[in-house]
Wavefront OBJ file of the C-alpha trace (Angstrom):
o trace
v 0.000 0.000 0.000
v 1.509 3.335 -1.039
v 1.373 6.199 1.417
v 1.390 9.945 0.830
v 4.543 11.296 2.442
v 3.858 13.366 5.537
v 0.100 13.009 5.567
v -1.923 11.042 8.093
v -3.880 8.174 6.596
v -7.117 6.907 8.072
v -7.544 3.355 6.814
v -10.935 1.745 7.427
v -11.293 -1.922 6.504
v -15.066 -1.757 6.093
v -17.065 -4.969 5.878
v -20.203 -3.042 4.944
v -20.965 0.570 3.938
v -19.924 2.927 6.706
v -22.580 5.473 7.608
v -21.888 9.151 7.040
v -22.631 9.743 10.728
v -19.920 7.286 11.811
v -17.331 8.649 9.365
v -18.172 12.237 10.303
v -17.768 11.419 14.007
v -14.332 9.895 13.360
v -13.079 12.823 11.245
v -14.463 15.438 13.635
v -12.956 13.627 16.603
v -9.527 13.388 14.978
v -9.617 17.066 13.977
v -10.614 18.249 17.474
v -8.003 16.060 19.132
v -5.285 17.316 16.758
v -6.188 20.962 17.446
v -5.804 20.395 21.195
v -2.600 18.416 20.704
v -1.070 21.162 18.545
v -2.228 23.944 20.885
v -0.634 22.202 23.866
v 2.671 21.941 22.040
v 2.498 25.536 20.800
v 4.182 24.509 17.552
v 1.530 25.720 15.078
v -0.993 28.583 14.825
v -4.079 28.405 17.033
v -6.471 28.043 14.077
v -4.739 24.988 12.640
v -6.962 22.074 11.623
v -6.954 18.911 9.533
v -8.380 18.644 6.042
v -9.123 15.752 3.698
v -6.318 15.722 1.135
v -7.592 12.702 -0.804
v -9.871 9.668 -0.594
v -8.443 6.413 -1.957
v -10.228 3.316 -3.172
v -9.945 -0.055 -1.451
v -12.109 -0.161 1.625
v -11.853 3.487 2.737
v -8.562 5.383 2.851
v -8.741 9.059 3.802
v -5.564 11.142 3.599
v -5.539 13.943 6.164
v -3.287 16.966 5.924
v -2.751 20.104 7.995
v -4.408 23.313 6.827
v -4.773 26.854 8.068
v -7.678 28.529 6.360
v -6.949 28.295 2.634
v -3.195 27.873 3.096
v -1.376 24.594 3.587
v 0.986 24.509 6.561
v 3.475 21.974 5.259
v 5.817 22.670 8.165
v 3.137 21.453 10.581
v 3.138 17.963 9.075
v 5.866 17.026 11.533
v 3.166 17.137 14.231
v 1.068 14.389 12.612
v 3.255 11.430 13.622
v 3.560 12.438 17.303
v -0.167 13.215 17.322
v -1.022 9.749 16.011
v 1.356 8.243 18.569
v -0.305 10.230 21.360
v -3.632 8.625 20.443
v -1.978 5.204 20.474
v -0.509 5.953 23.924
v -3.931 7.104 25.165
v -5.471 3.861 23.886
v -2.843 1.785 25.661
v -3.537 3.645 28.902
v -7.223 2.784 28.595
v -6.534 -0.852 27.744
v -4.213 -1.123 30.748
v -6.750 0.509 33.055
v -4.385 3.366 33.799
v -5.046 7.092 34.208
v -7.543 8.375 31.708
v -6.723 10.283 28.516
v -8.015 13.782 27.802
v -11.663 14.357 26.927
v -10.738 14.982 23.265
v -8.731 11.737 23.128
v -11.599 9.814 24.711
v -14.032 11.181 22.141
v -11.870 10.314 19.141
v -11.089 6.816 20.454
v -14.792 6.258 21.038
v -15.681 7.376 17.499
v -12.940 5.252 15.909
v -13.750 2.105 17.892
v -17.542 2.344 17.411
v -17.698 1.081 13.762
v -15.431 -1.848 14.658
v -17.378 -2.677 17.808
v -20.729 -2.668 15.977
v -19.406 -4.806 13.118
v -19.391 -2.170 10.367
v -15.599 -2.348 10.050
v -13.061 -5.120 10.608
v -10.285 -2.745 11.651
v -9.325 0.928 11.601
v -5.738 2.200 11.441
v -4.026 5.568 11.600
v -0.893 5.478 9.436
v 1.896 8.025 8.967
v 4.690 7.455 6.435
v 3.850 3.754 6.319
v 3.977 3.346 10.087
v 0.798 2.154 11.786
v 0.490 4.213 14.953
v -3.060 3.291 15.936
v -4.611 -0.103 15.212
v -8.089 -1.020 16.403
v -9.522 -4.461 15.664
v -12.546 -6.289 17.045
v -11.065 -7.403 20.355
v -9.448 -4.025 20.995
v -12.658 -2.161 20.144
v -14.671 -4.276 22.568
v -12.338 -3.423 25.452
v -12.201 0.249 24.438
v -15.990 0.598 24.309
v -16.227 -0.842 27.819
v -13.407 1.387 29.102
v -14.936 4.489 27.520
v -18.396 3.849 28.895
v -19.318 6.712 31.265
v -19.254 5.692 34.928
v -22.603 5.327 36.618
v -23.652 8.645 38.077
v -24.197 8.442 41.819
v -27.767 9.339 42.754
v -28.418 12.885 43.867
v -29.702 13.643 47.339
v -33.236 14.007 45.965
v -32.991 10.693 44.120
v -31.739 9.043 47.310
v -34.808 10.308 49.129
v -37.103 9.115 46.341
v -35.368 5.722 46.215
v -35.684 5.223 49.957
v -38.558 2.808 50.640
v -41.531 4.607 52.143
v -42.300 1.682 54.411
v -40.196 -1.315 55.371
v -41.639 -4.806 54.966
v -41.588 -5.250 58.768
v -43.455 -1.973 59.298
v -46.050 -2.994 56.706
v -46.653 -6.274 58.555
v -46.838 -4.527 61.921
v -49.247 -1.941 60.537
v -51.738 -4.685 59.700
v -51.229 -6.526 63.013
v -50.356 -4.708 66.251
v -49.791 -1.304 64.666
v -46.828 1.012 64.165
v -45.899 3.968 66.352
v -45.401 7.356 64.771
v -46.307 11.022 64.660
v -49.319 12.449 62.843
v -48.626 15.651 60.903
v -51.074 17.999 59.217
v -49.347 19.598 56.198
v -51.664 22.218 54.710
v -54.714 20.025 55.180
v -53.103 16.737 54.125
v -52.247 14.190 56.805
v -48.960 12.310 56.950
v -47.473 9.770 59.349
v -43.800 9.912 60.347
v -43.372 6.340 61.503
v -40.899 5.113 64.104
v -37.797 3.753 62.359
v -38.817 5.320 59.051
v -35.807 7.708 58.887
v -38.036 10.752 58.881
v -39.997 9.841 55.744
v -43.478 11.362 55.668
v -45.960 8.706 54.567
v -49.239 9.995 53.069
v -52.073 8.861 55.293
v -55.670 8.218 54.282
v -58.353 7.894 56.952
v -62.036 8.586 57.445
v -63.110 12.121 58.304
v -64.216 10.952 61.744
v -60.744 9.531 62.475
v -58.942 12.573 61.047
v -60.980 14.852 63.303
v -59.522 13.080 66.332
v -55.918 13.627 65.249
v -53.654 16.309 66.664
v -50.785 17.424 64.438
v -47.534 16.524 66.169
v -49.245 13.947 68.370
v -47.806 10.471 68.812
v -50.011 7.509 67.897
v -50.065 3.822 67.217
v -51.431 3.450 63.703
v -53.217 0.315 62.477
v -54.325 -0.245 58.898
v -52.879 -1.336 55.574
v -50.401 -0.277 52.906
v -51.721 1.435 49.768
v -49.966 0.587 46.487
v -49.729 2.299 43.111
v -50.170 0.873 39.606
v -46.621 -0.582 39.602
v -46.924 -2.041 43.077
v -45.014 0.772 44.737
v -46.059 2.046 48.173
v -47.940 5.344 47.893
v -49.223 5.646 51.460
v -51.133 3.953 54.247
v -54.836 3.570 54.910
v -55.397 4.017 58.660
v -58.473 2.498 60.265
v -57.561 2.837 63.983
v -55.269 4.998 66.109
v -54.307 5.028 69.787
v -52.994 8.278 71.229
v -49.703 7.562 73.069
v -48.620 10.988 74.346
v -51.865 12.043 76.028
v -51.283 13.491 79.465
l 1 2 3 4 5 6 7 8 9 10 11 12 13 14 15 16 17 18 19 20 21 22 23 24 25 26 27 28 29 30 31 32 33 34 35 36 37 38 39 40 41 42 43 44 45 46 47 48 49 50 51 52 53 54 55 56 57 58 59 60 61 62 63 64 65 66 67 68 69 70 71 72 73 74 75 76 77 78 79 80 81 82 83 84 85 86 87 88 89 90 91 92 93 94 95 96 97 98 99 100 101 102 103 104 105 106 107 108 109 110 111 112 113 114 115 116 117 118 119 120 121 122 123 124 125 126 127 128 129 130 131 132 133 134 135 136 137 138 139 140 141 142 143 144 145 146 147 148 149 150 151 152 153 154 155 156 157 158 159 160 161 162 163 164 165 166 167 168 169 170 171 172 173 174 175 176 177 178 179 180 181 182 183 184 185 186 187 188 189 190 191 192 193 194 195 196 197 198 199 200 201 202 203 204 205 206 207 208 209 210 211 212 213 214 215 216 217 218 219 220 221 222 223 224 225 226 227 228 229 230 231 232 233 234 235 236 237 238 239 240 241 242 243 244 245 246 247 248 249
């Protein structure tokens, strides 16, 4: 395979037609990563970018060269080989489970490995002057996709509160048998029970008007009744049929 001297070649061994979206993501990712690489080195103007110099037949071979507006920056070609090697080093760090690459490197590695991981390409290489700097095949792509998967976001404080069970299984059983102790609270006309051992969760409480009229907000009671469930089986409150006042003087 002949190579254009100095340029960076993107070689895609495609087993089926590669979508424009996938190819665009790869080219955009490489261009963004190169801009950041060049800016960090301070070797080329700030507005440097990569352009498509040629597209070759035989699977898909895209020759990338350095441009600055309408003018070619031939002197900046010397940055292409170290740039390609930096991507290879970033990939090796990911494969070894080491410290993570930059955000730009992660994005370009994700875009390059995606067509291989989903079976649209057998392999993708980045080549400079005949030297393969970056080689991604099926097994490598599979590991990369897993390594580049965003970590699970820890739940926020609000999500923790929502995920906390409104009523434990033991409390639900006690509610239907001997009752559960707790505090009755009137919140703008709606009644809630803060049950003992419930970590402060306010459980919506439904009761007859006659029973509600006997309640004192802030009073301590033993509640007896049953759990009310929603359409998906989740606990949405309790139905109280009897109460015993516990803090009466």
